[in-house]
PDB file of N, CA, C and O in Angstrom:
ATOM      1  N   MET A   1       0.857  -1.177   0.001  1.00  0.00           N
ATOM      2  CA  MET A   1      -0.022  -0.006   0.002  1.00  0.00           C
ATOM      3  C   MET A   1       0.893   1.255  -0.006  1.00  0.00           C
ATOM      4  O   MET A   1       1.846   1.341   0.768  1.00  0.00           O
ATOM      5  N   PRO A   2       0.580   2.227  -0.899  1.00  0.00           N
ATOM      6  CA  PRO A   2       1.385   3.422  -0.962  1.00  0.00           C
ATOM      7  C   PRO A   2       1.250   4.285   0.308  1.00  0.00           C
ATOM      8  O   PRO A   2       0.201   4.317   0.950  1.00  0.00           O
ATOM      9  N   LYS A   3       2.344   4.978   0.644  1.00  0.00           N
ATOM     10  CA  LYS A   3       2.331   5.868   1.770  1.00  0.00           C
ATOM     11  C   LYS A   3       1.587   7.161   1.359  1.00  0.00           C
ATOM     12  O   LYS A   3       1.558   7.537   0.187  1.00  0.00           O
ATOM     13  N   ILE A   4       1.005   7.806   2.342  1.00  0.00           N
ATOM     14  CA  ILE A   4       0.242   9.032   2.117  1.00  0.00           C
ATOM     15  C   ILE A   4       1.169  10.132   1.485  1.00  0.00           C
ATOM     16  O   ILE A   4       0.730  10.918   0.645  1.00  0.00           O
ATOM     17  N   GLN A   5       2.439  10.153   1.916  1.00  0.00           N
ATOM     18  CA  GLN A   5       3.368  11.150   1.426  1.00  0.00           C
ATOM     19  C   GLN A   5       3.576  10.930  -0.120  1.00  0.00           C
ATOM     20  O   GLN A   5       3.690  11.884  -0.889  1.00  0.00           O
ATOM     21  N   ASP A   6       3.616   9.683  -0.509  1.00  0.00           N
ATOM     22  CA  ASP A   6       3.820   9.377  -1.929  1.00  0.00           C
ATOM     23  C   ASP A   6       2.587   9.754  -2.757  1.00  0.00           C
ATOM     24  O   ASP A   6       2.709  10.249  -3.877  1.00  0.00           O
ATOM     25  N   ILE A   7       1.398   9.512  -2.190  1.00  0.00           N
ATOM     26  CA  ILE A   7       0.173   9.849  -2.855  1.00  0.00           C
ATOM     27  C   ILE A   7       0.067  11.379  -3.026  1.00  0.00           C
ATOM     28  O   ILE A   7      -0.287  11.875  -4.095  1.00  0.00           O
ATOM     29  N   VAL A   8       0.380  12.103  -1.952  1.00  0.00           N
ATOM     30  CA  VAL A   8       0.315  13.565  -1.992  1.00  0.00           C
ATOM     31  C   VAL A   8       1.345  14.111  -2.986  1.00  0.00           C
ATOM     32  O   VAL A   8       1.040  15.014  -3.765  1.00  0.00           O
ATOM     33  N   ALA A   9       2.551  13.568  -2.957  1.00  0.00           N
ATOM     34  CA  ALA A   9       3.603  14.011  -3.883  1.00  0.00           C
ATOM     35  C   ALA A   9       3.167  13.740  -5.344  1.00  0.00           C
ATOM     36  O   ALA A   9       3.397  14.574  -6.219  1.00  0.00           O
ATOM     37  N   ASP A  10       2.557  12.607  -5.598  1.00  0.00           N
ATOM     38  CA  ASP A  10       2.102  12.248  -6.915  1.00  0.00           C
ATOM     39  C   ASP A  10       1.024  13.186  -7.370  1.00  0.00           C
ATOM     40  O   ASP A  10       1.043  13.608  -8.526  1.00  0.00           O
ATOM     41  N   GLU A  11       0.091  13.533  -6.532  1.00  0.00           N
ATOM     42  CA  GLU A  11      -0.971  14.434  -6.873  1.00  0.00           C
ATOM     43  C   GLU A  11      -0.427  15.853  -7.121  1.00  0.00           C
ATOM     44  O   GLU A  11      -0.909  16.552  -8.013  1.00  0.00           O
ATOM     45  N   GLN A  12       0.564  16.273  -6.342  1.00  0.00           N
ATOM     46  CA  GLN A  12       1.194  17.573  -6.544  1.00  0.00           C
ATOM     47  C   GLN A  12       1.902  17.586  -7.903  1.00  0.00           C
ATOM     48  O   GLN A  12       1.821  18.581  -8.624  1.00  0.00           O
ATOM     49  N   ALA A  13       2.581  16.523  -8.257  1.00  0.00           N
ATOM     50  CA  ALA A  13       3.262  16.442  -9.538  1.00  0.00           C
ATOM     51  C   ALA A  13       2.237  16.510 -10.679  1.00  0.00           C
ATOM     52  O   ALA A  13       2.458  17.211 -11.666  1.00  0.00           O
ATOM     53  N   LYS A  14       1.129  15.790 -10.548  1.00  0.00           N
ATOM     54  CA  LYS A  14       0.082  15.836 -11.561  1.00  0.00           C
ATOM     55  C   LYS A  14      -0.465  17.275 -11.724  1.00  0.00           C
ATOM     56  O   LYS A  14      -0.686  17.755 -12.836  1.00  0.00           O
ATOM     57  N   GLN A  15      -0.663  17.910 -10.616  1.00  0.00           N
ATOM     58  CA  GLN A  15      -1.188  19.306 -10.635  1.00  0.00           C
ATOM     59  C   GLN A  15      -0.172  20.258 -11.325  1.00  0.00           C
ATOM     60  O   GLN A  15      -0.568  21.122 -12.108  1.00  0.00           O
ATOM     61  N   LYS A  16       1.106  20.094 -11.034  1.00  0.00           N
ATOM     62  CA  LYS A  16       2.153  20.935 -11.665  1.00  0.00           C
ATOM     63  C   LYS A  16       2.149  20.703 -13.151  1.00  0.00           C
ATOM     64  O   LYS A  16       2.259  21.657 -13.921  1.00  0.00           O
ATOM     65  N   LEU A  17       2.024  19.432 -13.590  1.00  0.00           N
ATOM     66  CA  LEU A  17       2.021  19.138 -15.023  1.00  0.00           C
ATOM     67  C   LEU A  17       0.771  19.722 -15.683  1.00  0.00           C
ATOM     68  O   LEU A  17       0.846  20.296 -16.770  1.00  0.00           O
ATOM     69  N   TRP A  18      -0.373  19.573 -15.021  1.00  0.00           N
ATOM     70  CA  TRP A  18      -1.625  20.152 -15.507  1.00  0.00           C
ATOM     71  C   TRP A  18      -1.508  21.674 -15.649  1.00  0.00           C
ATOM     72  O   TRP A  18      -1.891  22.245 -16.671  1.00  0.00           O
ATOM     73  N   ASP A  19      -0.983  22.308 -14.626  1.00  0.00           N
ATOM     74  CA  ASP A  19      -0.838  23.775 -14.635  1.00  0.00           C
ATOM     75  C   ASP A  19       0.121  24.242 -15.758  1.00  0.00           C
ATOM     76  O   ASP A  19      -0.122  25.256 -16.412  1.00  0.00           O
ATOM     77  N   LEU A  20       1.183  23.499 -15.958  1.00  0.00           N
ATOM     78  CA  LEU A  20       2.161  23.827 -16.999  1.00  0.00           C
ATOM     79  C   LEU A  20       1.489  23.731 -18.382  1.00  0.00           C
ATOM     80  O   LEU A  20       1.662  24.618 -19.217  1.00  0.00           O
ATOM     81  N   CYS A  21       0.739  22.672 -18.614  1.00  0.00           N
ATOM     82  CA  CYS A  21       0.065  22.499 -19.903  1.00  0.00           C
ATOM     83  C   CYS A  21      -1.013  23.545 -20.110  1.00  0.00           C
ATOM     84  O   CYS A  21      -1.125  24.092 -21.208  1.00  0.00           O
ATOM     85  N   GLN A  22      -1.791  23.835 -19.115  1.00  0.00           N
ATOM     86  CA  GLN A  22      -2.847  24.856 -19.189  1.00  0.00           C
ATOM     87  C   GLN A  22      -2.206  26.231 -19.483  1.00  0.00           C
ATOM     88  O   GLN A  22      -2.721  27.000 -20.295  1.00  0.00           O
ATOM     89  N   SER A  23      -1.109  26.519 -18.829  1.00  0.00           N
ATOM     90  CA  SER A  23      -0.429  27.806 -19.041  1.00  0.00           C
ATOM     91  C   SER A  23       0.030  27.912 -20.490  1.00  0.00           C
ATOM     92  O   SER A  23      -0.136  28.955 -21.123  1.00  0.00           O
ATOM     93  N   PHE A  24       0.613  26.827 -21.019  1.00  0.00           N
ATOM     94  CA  PHE A  24       1.073  26.838 -22.404  1.00  0.00           C
ATOM     95  C   PHE A  24      -0.078  27.104 -23.347  1.00  0.00           C
ATOM     96  O   PHE A  24       0.018  27.968 -24.219  1.00  0.00           O
ATOM     97  N   VAL A  25      -1.176  26.364 -23.183  1.00  0.00           N
ATOM     98  CA  VAL A  25      -2.367  26.536 -24.029  1.00  0.00           C
ATOM     99  C   VAL A  25      -2.845  27.988 -23.979  1.00  0.00           C
ATOM    100  O   VAL A  25      -3.152  28.570 -25.019  1.00  0.00           O
ATOM    101  N   LYS A  26      -2.909  28.563 -22.815  1.00  0.00           N
ATOM    102  CA  LYS A  26      -3.391  29.919 -22.678  1.00  0.00           C
ATOM    103  C   LYS A  26      -2.389  30.911 -23.297  1.00  0.00           C
ATOM    104  O   LYS A  26      -2.767  31.780 -24.082  1.00  0.00           O
ATOM    105  N   ASP A  27      -1.107  30.763 -22.929  1.00  0.00           N
ATOM    106  CA  ASP A  27      -0.089  31.720 -23.434  1.00  0.00           C
ATOM    107  C   ASP A  27       0.047  31.673 -24.949  1.00  0.00           C
ATOM    108  O   ASP A  27       0.269  32.701 -25.587  1.00  0.00           O
ATOM    109  N   GLN A  28      -0.085  30.481 -25.525  1.00  0.00           N
ATOM    110  CA  GLN A  28       0.069  30.343 -26.968  1.00  0.00           C
ATOM    111  C   GLN A  28      -1.274  30.504 -27.739  1.00  0.00           C
ATOM    112  O   GLN A  28      -1.325  30.460 -28.969  1.00  0.00           O
ATOM    113  N   LYS A  29      -2.334  30.690 -26.955  1.00  0.00           N
ATOM    114  CA  LYS A  29      -3.656  30.867 -27.529  1.00  0.00           C
ATOM    115  C   LYS A  29      -4.040  29.682 -28.443  1.00  0.00           C
ATOM    116  O   LYS A  29      -4.548  29.878 -29.547  1.00  0.00           O
ATOM    117  N   VAL A  30      -3.791  28.475 -27.969  1.00  0.00           N
ATOM    118  CA  VAL A  30      -4.112  27.264 -28.729  1.00  0.00           C
ATOM    119  C   VAL A  30      -5.617  27.014 -28.576  1.00  0.00           C
ATOM    120  O   VAL A  30      -6.081  26.535 -27.542  1.00  0.00           O
ATOM    121  N   SER A  31      -6.345  27.343 -29.603  1.00  0.00           N
ATOM    122  CA  SER A  31      -7.822  27.225 -29.553  1.00  0.00           C
ATOM    123  C   SER A  31      -8.363  25.993 -30.281  1.00  0.00           C
ATOM    124  O   SER A  31      -9.542  25.657 -30.167  1.00  0.00           O
ATOM    125  N   CYS A  32      -7.468  25.318 -31.043  1.00  0.00           N
ATOM    126  CA  CYS A  32      -7.896  24.121 -31.755  1.00  0.00           C
ATOM    127  C   CYS A  32      -6.670  23.398 -32.234  1.00  0.00           C
ATOM    128  O   CYS A  32      -5.571  23.944 -32.140  1.00  0.00           O
ATOM    129  N   SER A  33      -6.810  22.182 -32.750  1.00  0.00           N
ATOM    130  CA  SER A  33      -5.681  21.399 -33.244  1.00  0.00           C
ATOM    131  C   SER A  33      -4.933  22.121 -34.380  1.00  0.00           C
ATOM    132  O   SER A  33      -3.710  22.036 -34.490  1.00  0.00           O
ATOM    133  N   GLU A  34      -5.670  22.806 -35.187  1.00  0.00           N
ATOM    134  CA  GLU A  34      -5.025  23.493 -36.329  1.00  0.00           C
ATOM    135  C   GLU A  34      -4.040  24.545 -35.879  1.00  0.00           C
ATOM    136  O   GLU A  34      -3.107  24.859 -36.619  1.00  0.00           O
ATOM    137  N   CYS A  35      -4.210  25.100 -34.697  1.00  0.00           N
ATOM    138  CA  CYS A  35      -3.264  26.085 -34.149  1.00  0.00           C
ATOM    139  C   CYS A  35      -1.889  25.437 -33.975  1.00  0.00           C
ATOM    140  O   CYS A  35      -0.858  26.069 -34.207  1.00  0.00           O
ATOM    141  N   VAL A  36      -1.891  24.191 -33.573  1.00  0.00           N
ATOM    142  CA  VAL A  36      -0.637  23.503 -33.350  1.00  0.00           C
ATOM    143  C   VAL A  36       0.061  23.258 -34.687  1.00  0.00           C
ATOM    144  O   VAL A  36       1.270  23.450 -34.818  1.00  0.00           O
ATOM    145  N   TRP A  37      -0.716  22.834 -35.663  1.00  0.00           N
ATOM    146  CA  TRP A  37      -0.103  22.447 -36.955  1.00  0.00           C
ATOM    147  C   TRP A  37       0.194  23.628 -37.840  1.00  0.00           C
ATOM    148  O   TRP A  37       1.089  23.533 -38.681  1.00  0.00           O
ATOM    149  N   GLN A  38      -0.515  24.756 -37.699  1.00  0.00           N
ATOM    150  CA  GLN A  38      -0.393  25.880 -38.639  1.00  0.00           C
ATOM    151  C   GLN A  38       0.307  27.095 -38.035  1.00  0.00           C
ATOM    152  O   GLN A  38       0.507  28.103 -38.712  1.00  0.00           O
ATOM    153  N   SER A  39       0.667  26.998 -36.797  1.00  0.00           N
ATOM    154  CA  SER A  39       1.292  28.173 -36.139  1.00  0.00           C
ATOM    155  C   SER A  39       2.736  27.880 -35.741  1.00  0.00           C
ATOM    156  O   SER A  39       2.992  27.141 -34.791  1.00  0.00           O
ATOM    157  N   ASP A  40       3.651  28.457 -36.463  1.00  0.00           N
ATOM    158  CA  ASP A  40       5.068  28.260 -36.112  1.00  0.00           C
ATOM    159  C   ASP A  40       5.368  28.673 -34.689  1.00  0.00           C
ATOM    160  O   ASP A  40       6.195  28.049 -34.025  1.00  0.00           O
ATOM    161  N   ARG A  41       4.711  29.712 -34.211  1.00  0.00           N
ATOM    162  CA  ARG A  41       4.888  30.216 -32.853  1.00  0.00           C
ATOM    163  C   ARG A  41       4.637  29.116 -31.834  1.00  0.00           C
ATOM    164  O   ARG A  41       5.420  28.939 -30.901  1.00  0.00           O
ATOM    165  N   VAL A  42       3.553  28.382 -32.010  1.00  0.00           N
ATOM    166  CA  VAL A  42       3.211  27.314 -31.056  1.00  0.00           C
ATOM    167  C   VAL A  42       4.279  26.232 -31.032  1.00  0.00           C
ATOM    168  O   VAL A  42       4.745  25.846 -29.959  1.00  0.00           O
ATOM    169  N   ILE A  43       4.673  25.740 -32.201  1.00  0.00           N
ATOM    170  CA  ILE A  43       5.616  24.635 -32.266  1.00  0.00           C
ATOM    171  C   ILE A  43       7.009  25.097 -31.783  1.00  0.00           C
ATOM    172  O   ILE A  43       7.735  24.319 -31.165  1.00  0.00           O
ATOM    173  N   GLU A  44       7.375  26.347 -32.062  1.00  0.00           N
ATOM    174  CA  GLU A  44       8.678  26.863 -31.605  1.00  0.00           C
ATOM    175  C   GLU A  44       8.704  26.927 -30.102  1.00  0.00           C
ATOM    176  O   GLU A  44       9.737  26.640 -29.496  1.00  0.00           O
ATOM    177  N   ASN A  45       7.602  27.295 -29.476  1.00  0.00           N
ATOM    178  CA  ASN A  45       7.546  27.357 -28.022  1.00  0.00           C
ATOM    179  C   ASN A  45       7.309  26.036 -27.361  1.00  0.00           C
ATOM    180  O   ASN A  45       7.450  25.923 -26.143  1.00  0.00           O
ATOM    181  N   ALA A  46       6.947  25.017 -28.132  1.00  0.00           N
ATOM    182  CA  ALA A  46       6.744  23.680 -27.599  1.00  0.00           C
ATOM    183  C   ALA A  46       8.055  23.065 -27.127  1.00  0.00           C
ATOM    184  O   ALA A  46       8.038  22.211 -26.241  1.00  0.00           O
ATOM    185  N   TYR A  47       9.161  23.461 -27.676  1.00  0.00           N
ATOM    186  CA  TYR A  47      10.444  22.894 -27.217  1.00  0.00           C
ATOM    187  C   TYR A  47      10.676  23.139 -25.733  1.00  0.00           C
ATOM    188  O   TYR A  47      11.065  22.238 -24.990  1.00  0.00           O
ATOM    189  N   GLU A  48      10.434  24.350 -25.327  1.00  0.00           N
ATOM    190  CA  GLU A  48      10.585  24.682 -23.896  1.00  0.00           C
ATOM    191  C   GLU A  48       9.556  23.950 -23.036  1.00  0.00           C
ATOM    192  O   GLU A  48       9.855  23.510 -21.925  1.00  0.00           O
ATOM    193  N   LEU A  49       8.330  23.826 -23.572  1.00  0.00           N
ATOM    194  CA  LEU A  49       7.298  23.071 -22.862  1.00  0.00           C
ATOM    195  C   LEU A  49       7.730  21.627 -22.673  1.00  0.00           C
ATOM    196  O   LEU A  49       7.585  21.076 -21.582  1.00  0.00           O
ATOM    197  N   ILE A  50       8.257  21.010 -23.717  1.00  0.00           N
ATOM    198  CA  ILE A  50       8.685  19.611 -23.603  1.00  0.00           C
ATOM    199  C   ILE A  50       9.809  19.456 -22.582  1.00  0.00           C
ATOM    200  O   ILE A  50       9.814  18.489 -21.821  1.00  0.00           O
ATOM    201  N   ASP A  51      10.735  20.364 -22.551  1.00  0.00           N
ATOM    202  CA  ASP A  51      11.813  20.295 -21.614  1.00  0.00           C
ATOM    203  C   ASP A  51      11.277  20.418 -20.182  1.00  0.00           C
ATOM    204  O   ASP A  51      11.691  19.664 -19.300  1.00  0.00           O
ATOM    205  N   LYS A  52      10.380  21.342 -19.953  1.00  0.00           N
ATOM    206  CA  LYS A  52       9.769  21.501 -18.615  1.00  0.00           C
ATOM    207  C   LYS A  52       8.983  20.261 -18.228  1.00  0.00           C
ATOM    208  O   LYS A  52       9.042  19.825 -17.078  1.00  0.00           O
ATOM    209  N   MET A  53       8.251  19.690 -19.168  1.00  0.00           N
ATOM    210  CA  MET A  53       7.499  18.484 -18.862  1.00  0.00           C
ATOM    211  C   MET A  53       8.431  17.333 -18.463  1.00  0.00           C
ATOM    212  O   MET A  53       8.160  16.614 -17.501  1.00  0.00           O
ATOM    213  N   CYS A  54       9.510  17.168 -19.198  1.00  0.00           N
ATOM    214  CA  CYS A  54      10.467  16.100 -18.875  1.00  0.00           C
ATOM    215  C   CYS A  54      11.114  16.325 -17.510  1.00  0.00           C
ATOM    216  O   CYS A  54      11.404  15.372 -16.787  1.00  0.00           O
ATOM    217  N   LYS A  55      11.330  17.554 -17.174  1.00  0.00           N
ATOM    218  CA  LYS A  55      11.898  17.857 -15.865  1.00  0.00           C
ATOM    219  C   LYS A  55      10.911  17.495 -14.743  1.00  0.00           C
ATOM    220  O   LYS A  55      11.314  17.117 -13.643  1.00  0.00           O
ATOM    221  N   LEU A  56       9.609  17.619 -15.045  1.00  0.00           N
ATOM    222  CA  LEU A  56       8.597  17.264 -14.069  1.00  0.00           C
ATOM    223  C   LEU A  56       8.416  15.722 -13.938  1.00  0.00           C
ATOM    224  O   LEU A  56       8.388  15.177 -12.834  1.00  0.00           O
ATOM    225  N   VAL A  57       8.299  15.057 -15.085  1.00  0.00           N
ATOM    226  CA  VAL A  57       7.947  13.633 -15.077  1.00  0.00           C
ATOM    227  C   VAL A  57       9.158  12.721 -15.164  1.00  0.00           C
ATOM    228  O   VAL A  57       9.066  11.527 -14.878  1.00  0.00           O
ATOM    229  N   GLY A  58      10.317  13.293 -15.567  1.00  0.00           N
ATOM    230  CA  GLY A  58      11.538  12.490 -15.689  1.00  0.00           C
ATOM    231  C   GLY A  58      11.857  12.212 -17.158  1.00  0.00           C
ATOM    232  O   GLY A  58      10.984  12.056 -18.011  1.00  0.00           O
ATOM    233  N   PHE A  59      13.158  12.164 -17.387  1.00  0.00           N
ATOM    234  CA  PHE A  59      13.646  11.889 -18.735  1.00  0.00           C
ATOM    235  C   PHE A  59      13.710  10.392 -18.962  1.00  0.00           C
ATOM    236  O   PHE A  59      13.780   9.641 -17.989  1.00  0.00           O
ATOM    237  N   PHE A  60      13.690   9.933 -20.177  1.00  0.00           N
ATOM    238  CA  PHE A  60      13.817   8.516 -20.523  1.00  0.00           C
ATOM    239  C   PHE A  60      15.187   8.034 -20.120  1.00  0.00           C
ATOM    240  O   PHE A  60      16.207   8.670 -20.381  1.00  0.00           O
ATOM    241  N   LYS A  61      15.174   6.883 -19.472  1.00  0.00           N
ATOM    242  CA  LYS A  61      16.413   6.238 -19.081  1.00  0.00           C
ATOM    243  C   LYS A  61      16.570   4.991 -19.949  1.00  0.00           C
ATOM    244  O   LYS A  61      15.839   4.014 -19.788  1.00  0.00           O
ATOM    245  N   ASP A  62      17.510   5.037 -20.846  1.00  0.00           N
ATOM    246  CA  ASP A  62      17.751   3.921 -21.765  1.00  0.00           C
ATOM    247  C   ASP A  62      18.448   2.799 -20.989  1.00  0.00           C
ATOM    248  O   ASP A  62      19.546   2.989 -20.468  1.00  0.00           O
ATOM    249  N   PRO A  63      17.808   1.636 -20.917  1.00  0.00           N
ATOM    250  CA  PRO A  63      18.423   0.530 -20.162  1.00  0.00           C
ATOM    251  C   PRO A  63      19.778   0.091 -20.744  1.00  0.00           C
ATOM    252  O   PRO A  63      20.620  -0.444 -20.023  1.00  0.00           O
ATOM    253  N   ASP A  64      19.984   0.321 -22.052  1.00  0.00           N
ATOM    254  CA  ASP A  64      21.272  -0.035 -22.655  1.00  0.00           C
ATOM    255  C   ASP A  64      22.400   0.883 -22.186  1.00  0.00           C
ATOM    256  O   ASP A  64      23.553   0.469 -22.063  1.00  0.00           O
ATOM    257  N   ASP A  65      22.035   2.137 -21.929  1.00  0.00           N
ATOM    258  CA  ASP A  65      23.053   3.103 -21.441  1.00  0.00           C
ATOM    259  C   ASP A  65      23.407   2.768 -19.995  1.00  0.00           C
ATOM    260  O   ASP A  65      24.561   2.926 -19.597  1.00  0.00           O
ATOM    261  N   GLU A  66      22.441   2.311 -19.201  1.00  0.00           N
ATOM    262  CA  GLU A  66      22.738   1.962 -17.816  1.00  0.00           C
ATOM    263  C   GLU A  66      23.678   0.777 -17.702  1.00  0.00           C
ATOM    264  O   GLU A  66      24.506   0.722 -16.793  1.00  0.00           O
ATOM    265  N   GLU A  67      23.557  -0.146 -18.597  1.00  0.00           N
ATOM    266  CA  GLU A  67      24.462  -1.276 -18.620  1.00  0.00           C
ATOM    267  C   GLU A  67      25.889  -0.885 -18.881  1.00  0.00           C
ATOM    268  O   GLU A  67      26.815  -1.447 -18.297  1.00  0.00           O
ATOM    269  N   GLU A  68      26.073   0.101 -19.778  1.00  0.00           N
ATOM    270  CA  GLU A  68      27.423   0.572 -20.118  1.00  0.00           C
ATOM    271  C   GLU A  68      28.080   1.276 -18.956  1.00  0.00           C
ATOM    272  O   GLU A  68      29.304   1.229 -18.828  1.00  0.00           O
ATOM    273  N   GLU A  69      27.292   1.943 -18.083  1.00  0.00           N
ATOM    274  CA  GLU A  69      27.831   2.704 -16.974  1.00  0.00           C
ATOM    275  C   GLU A  69      28.394   1.815 -15.887  1.00  0.00           C
ATOM    276  O   GLU A  69      29.245   2.239 -15.105  1.00  0.00           O
ATOM    277  N   GLU A  70      27.922   0.591 -15.839  1.00  0.00           N
ATOM    278  CA  GLU A  70      28.351  -0.305 -14.726  1.00  0.00           C
ATOM    279  C   GLU A  70      29.730  -0.846 -14.927  1.00  0.00           C
ATOM    280  O   GLU A  70      30.224  -1.602 -14.091  1.00  0.00           O
TER     281      GLU A  70
END
């Protein structure tokens, strides 16, 4: 059974991710899917969003790279 601290931390992380995404949508004025595909501004600013998301949820850890480090 998970500890209450882990549940709270997980919910806080989810909220931070949600807030980050909502902020991006608002700041970039993404009103529909076409905005993503047809607006260079949105996709250019998505790079920073992706970096921030990865910092929140964690970066991919390649199991092959971990074997080489040992």
